[in-house]
C-alpha positions, 0 to 999 in steps of 0.5 A: 268936921260937922256936929250933926246939928242941921242949920237949915232945910234947903232944897235942890234947884238943879241936878246935872247927872253924868255917866258916873258923877253929878253936879248938884245945885242947892238953895240954902240962904243960911249956909251960903252967907259965908260960902267960899270956893272949896268950903265944905257943906254937909248935904243930907249928911254927905260932906261936899265941896263948894265949887260955885256959889251966889244968890243963896245957892251953891253948887257941888260935884258928886263923884261916883263913890258918893252916889253909890254909897249914899242916897244923893243919886235919888235926889230930884229938883225940889227935894228937901235936904239937910244942910250944915256948914263945917264946924269952926274951931271955936264953934259950939259942939252941939251934937257928936263927931260927924265926918260927913262920910256916909257908911251906908243907906237905910230905909224908914220902916215905921213912924209912931206919933206920940204926944209931942214926939215921934218914934221912927224906925229904920233898917240897919245894914248888917255891916253897920249893926256892930257899931250901933248901940242903945243910947249911942249916937248915929247920924241919919241924913246928917242929923245927930240922933240918939239910938232909942233901941236897936237889934241886928237888923233895925233901930229906932230914934225918938224925934222932938218937934224941932227935929220934925219941923226943921229937918227932912226927917219930919217930911219923909215917909215909910220906905224913903231912903236915908244916909247913915254914918255910925260913930267913928270912935267905935270904928277906931276902937274896933280897928285898934283892938283887932290890930292889938290882937294880931300883934299879940298873936305874932309876938313870940314872947306872948305865944311862949307865955301862952304855951307855958301856961 
């Protein structure tokens, strides 16, 4: 599990693409300080498993499903990436619950600079819009952010100078893709409520009471 608090801005040093997979090598001086084989590192919001590490670099395998559901397939050597190690059990919970399981991708629609901050707009895939609420949490390229505004097809966030300086979101332009992960709690609530509704509909006692009323 992650918290969406990016530890460092790394960069891609190698990309070996196969027919339906890829092997990605990333430079990250901070996240490799205690890296071991099998460790989890979030790369632009995607939880990946370390298969090799050393010299401030680590290598991960990216399967076809991940390439299809995320923007990692568009990475090239030199591309900046947000990096975060999995949170230890005794770690500080600085953002929100982030699994590193990307739900879909979006693109940047506009950037509006402020005095010391910037409003950034994104497209919102229809299948994800019901999970995004104003002042709720969303993960964009692995960054835990608060939704400033939202409608059925788009949302905005306000970025402080630290986020602009230390993550990919300060370097991307209009039209660039980003990875999205919605709040997993919202998905669990939806699942539980829909199941509760189906169970109630299938309960003869409930049906009888409804017919009687």
